C-alpha positions in Angstrom: 22.3 25.4 -70.4 24.0 27.5 -68.4 24.1 31.1 -68.2 27.0 32.6 -68.9 27.2 36.9 -70.0 28.8 39.4 -68.3 33.3 39.4 -69.1 35.1 37.4 -65.7 38.2 37.3 -64.8 39.2 34.2 -64.2 42.7 33.3 -62.3 44.4 29.8 -63.1 48.0 29.2 -60.4 49.8 26.3 -61.5 50.9 24.7 -58.0 54.0 23.9 -59.0 54.9 26.0 -62.8 54.3 23.3 -65.0 51.0 24.1 -67.3 50.3 20.5 -67.5 50.6 19.8 -63.3 48.0 20.7 -60.7 46.3 24.0 -61.0 44.0 26.1 -59.4 41.0 27.9 -61.0 38.7 30.3 -59.7 36.4 33.8 -60.7 36.6 36.5 -58.8 33.4 37.5 -56.5 32.9 33.5 -56.4 32.9 30.6 -53.4 33.8 28.0 -55.8 37.0 26.8 -56.4 38.6 24.2 -58.8 41.3 22.2 -58.3 42.8 20.2 -61.9 44.9 17.3 -61.9 46.7 14.5 -64.1 46.1 10.9 -62.3 50.1 11.3 -61.7 49.5 13.9 -59.2 46.4 12.9 -57.2 48.8 12.3 -54.3 48.9 15.7 -54.1 45.8 16.3 -54.6 44.9 14.3 -51.5 47.1 16.1 -49.5 44.8 19.4 -49.9 42.4 20.8 -48.5 39.9 21.1 -50.7 40.3 17.1 -51.0 38.7 17.2 -47.7 36.0 18.9 -48.4 31.8 18.6 -49.0 32.1 18.5 -53.4 32.0 17.4 -56.9 34.8 15.6 -59.0 35.1 14.6 -62.1 37.2 11.6 -64.4 38.1 11.8 -67.2 39.8 9.8 -70.0 40.0 7.9 -73.2 37.4 6.3 -75.2 38.1 4.8 -78.1 35.0 3.9 -79.5 33.2 7.2 -79.4 33.4 9.8 -82.2 34.6 12.5 -79.4 37.2 10.1 -78.0 37.1 11.6 -74.6 35.2 9.6 -71.7 34.0 10.9 -68.3 32.5 10.5 -64.6 30.9 12.2 -62.5 31.0 11.8 -59.0 30.4 13.9 -55.2 31.1 13.0 -52.0 31.3 14.6 -48.1 35.0 14.4 -48.2 35.9 13.9 -52.1 39.4 12.7 -51.2 37.9 9.0 -50.0 35.5 9.4 -53.3 38.7 9.6 -55.3 40.9 7.1 -53.2 38.7 4.2 -54.0 38.4 5.6 -57.6 42.1 5.0 -57.9 42.5 1.3 -56.8 42.0 -1.0 -59.8 39.3 -2.0 -61.7 38.7 -5.2 -60.0 39.6 -3.7 -56.8 36.0 -2.1 -57.2 38.1 1.2 -59.6 38.1 2.6 -62.9 40.6 2.5 -64.7 39.7 4.5 -67.7 41.0 8.1 -66.2 43.7 9.8 -66.2 42.9 13.6 -65.2 40.5 14.8 -61.9 38.7 18.2 -61.4 37.4 18.9 -57.8 34.8 21.5 -57.2 34.3 22.6 -54.1 34.0 26.0 -52.2 36.4 28.7 -51.0 34.1 28.8 -47.6 33.2 25.4 -47.2 29.4 26.4 -47.8 28.1 23.3 -49.9 26.9 20.5 -48.1 26.2 17.1 -48.9 22.5 18.2 -50.3 24.4 20.2 -52.8 27.1 18.7 -53.6 24.5 15.8 -54.6 22.1 18.0 -56.8 25.3 19.8 -58.7 26.2 15.9 -59.2 22.6 15.0 -60.9 22.9 18.5 -63.3 26.4 17.8 -64.3 25.6 14.3 -65.3 22.3 15.7 -67.5 24.6 18.1 -68.7 27.0 15.8 -70.0 24.1 13.1 -71.1 23.0 16.6 -72.9 26.3 18.0 -74.9 26.7 14.3 -76.4 30.8 15.0 -76.2 32.2 12.4 -74.1 30.6 9.3 -73.0 29.1 9.2 -69.8 30.5 6.4 -67.8 27.8 6.7 -64.5 25.5 3.6 -64.6 22.9 6.1 -64.0 21.4 9.2 -63.5 20.8 10.3 -59.6 17.1 11.6 -59.4 17.3 15.9 -58.8 17.3 16.2 -54.9 14.8 18.9 -54.0 16.6 22.2 -52.7 15.4 25.1 -51.0 14.6 28.2 -54.2 17.0 29.7 -52.8 20.1 26.9 -52.4 18.6 26.4 -56.2 19.7 29.4 -57.0 22.9 29.4 -55.6 23.4 26.2 -57.4 22.7 27.5 -60.4 25.0 30.4 -60.4 27.6 27.9 -59.4 27.1 25.5 -62.2 27.1 28.7 -64.6 30.2 29.7 -63.1 31.7 26.6 -63.3 30.6 26.6 -66.5 33.1 29.7 -67.7 35.9 27.9 -66.0 35.7 24.1 -67.1 36.1 24.9 -71.0 38.9 27.4 -70.2 40.9 23.9 -68.7 40.0 22.7 -71.8 37.0 20.3 -70.4 34.6 20.8 -72.7 32.4 17.7 -72.5 29.1 20.3 -70.2 29.3 22.4 -72.9 25.7 22.2 -74.5 26.3 22.6 -78.4 24.6 26.1 -79.4 22.1 26.1 -81.6 22.6 27.8 -84.4 20.6 31.1 -85.4 20.5 33.8 -88.5 23.9 35.4 -88.2 24.2 39.0 -87.0 25.9 42.2 -88.9 29.2 42.4 -88.4 30.7 45.2 -87.1 33.9 45.7 -88.3 36.2 49.0 -87.8 38.9 48.0 -90.4 41.2 51.4 -89.1 40.5 50.4 -85.1 41.5 46.4 -86.6 38.3 45.7 -84.2 35.9 43.1 -85.0 32.9 42.2 -83.6 30.1 39.1 -84.6 27.6 36.5 -82.4 28.2 33.9 -84.9 29.4 33.8 -88.3 27.0 33.8 -91.6 26.0 30.6 -92.4 28.0 27.9 -94.6 27.7 25.5 -97.1 29.7 22.4 -98.2 28.0 20.9 -101.3 28.9 18.0 -103.7 26.3 17.8 -106.3 27.2 15.0 -108.4 27.1 12.9 -105.6 24.1 15.1 -103.5 25.7 15.9 -100.8 25.1 18.9 -98.9 25.5 20.3 -95.5 25.1 23.6 -93.3 27.4 25.1 -90.4 28.0 28.3 -88.7 30.7 29.4 -86.2 29.4 29.8 -83.1 30.7 30.8 -79.8 34.0 29.7 -81.4 33.1 26.5 -82.2 32.5 25.4 -85.5 28.6 23.8 -85.7 27.5 21.9 -88.7 23.6 21.5 -88.4 21.5 18.3 -88.7 19.3 17.2 -91.3 22.4 17.9 -93.7 23.4 15.0 -96.5 26.5 13.3 -95.7 29.0 10.3 -97.6 27.7 7.2 -96.7 31.1 5.2 -96.8 34.5 6.6 -96.5 36.1 6.6 -99.9 39.3 8.2 -100.0 43.0 7.7 -98.9 43.0 6.4 -95.5 42.8 9.1 -92.4 42.7 7.3 -89.4 41.2 10.0 -87.5 38.4 11.7 -90.0 37.8 8.0 -91.3 36.9 6.5 -87.7 34.5 9.8 -86.4 32.8 9.2 -90.0 32.5 5.1 -88.6 31.6 5.9 -85.4 28.8 7.9 -86.0 27.0 5.3 -88.5 27.3 3.2 -85.2 25.8 5.9 -82.5 23.5 7.2 -84.7 24.5 10.2 -85.9 24.7 10.1 -89.0 21.9 7.8 -90.8 22.1 5.9 -93.6 19.4 7.1 -96.1 20.7 5.0 -99.4 23.5 3.5 -100.6 25.8 7.1 -101.3 24.2 9.1 -98.3 23.2 9.2 -95.0 21.7 12.4 -92.8 23.2 14.3 -90.3 20.7 13.3 -86.9 21.7 16.1 -84.6 23.8 19.2 -84.8 27.4 18.6 -84.2 30.8 20.9 -83.0 33.5 19.4 -84.8 37.4 20.0 -83.3 37.8 21.7 -86.9 36.0 22.6 -90.5 38.7 20.8 -92.4 37.3 17.6 -90.1 33.7 18.5 -91.0 34.3 18.5 -94.4 36.3 15.2 -94.4 33.7 14.0 -92.3 31.1 15.0 -94.7 32.5 14.5 -98.0 33.9 10.8 -96.9 37.4 12.1 -97.8 40.0 14.2 -96.7 39.3 18.3 -97.4 40.5 21.7 -96.8 37.5 23.3 -94.8 38.9 26.8 -95.3 37.5 26.8 -99.2 34.9 23.7 -98.8 32.9 25.9 -96.4 31.5 28.7 -98.8 28.8 31.4 -97.9 25.8 31.4 -100.7 25.4 34.9 -99.7 28.6 36.4 -100.5 30.5 33.5 -102.1 32.9 33.9 -99.3 34.8 30.8 -98.0 35.2 30.5 -94.5 38.6 31.1 -94.0 38.3 34.6 -95.9 35.2 35.4 -93.5 38.3 34.2 -90.6 40.0 36.9 -92.1 37.9 39.8 -92.6 39.0 42.9 -91.3 42.4 42.3 -91.9 45.0 43.8 -94.3 47.0 41.4 -95.7 47.8 42.8 -99.0 51.3 43.2 -97.2 53.0 45.2 -94.7 50.1 46.3 -93.6 50.6 50.0 -94.0 54.2 50.4 -92.2 56.6 52.2 -94.3 
């Protein structure tokens, strides 16, 4: 959804030296500023200057009733801290209980206005709904506020930079599922050990006995299974709490649509956490994704494709 082209230098600062604690993030030559922290560090967040600025906040937590397992809420405020204080209350007192992590998006030059924050909030809510990587806890999507043309350009640039930083922090809920495309030729320089590719070849996982077949590519580092594939209609293997539950939830939310007693069809492109997760949900049983997904053009497995350009015959030629 947001344009991300050239290389970037992202600066992370662990405020207390703890990788799981409060941290800040920024990109060189970007006026935006990001603060991320677990809910247990909320008091420290509230004590920082960023909480007194105008901006957008993101609340993240678990949702066991969705395949992604993630829930998100996006809000904005003239003074973010006052809104966070409200959300920290018990749900019976008007707060929100689901979240255990908070992200603040503000500006180092304090030039974000209330109108800017409302624009960013609306765009991020739409992005989260479109990405379908999390359940969105916002009851409604606010209308996109009308801004001057120059301000719209500035806010779109702000979103593009934020969309670079957030995945580095493990926040993928706004990351659009990129459409798969025809694979580009790999540029492999074995001697230099350099491998360059825009996307993987198209891989196929197939169980002919049950007329099951799905196609997938690794796009932008994510294993994406294409819409239209035929999956097992029910879980048939030994119990697997994770993959079995994912299969069940995909049927529940319409990601998988039953075709007959044996098969269900994938209704949208889906990013899986691994090729093994994709193969298991497709087959209805545990599976090794590195060997199950095969490039029909070359016969190469996904695992072999991952190792392309590597000398795995021994010590790599060192004497």
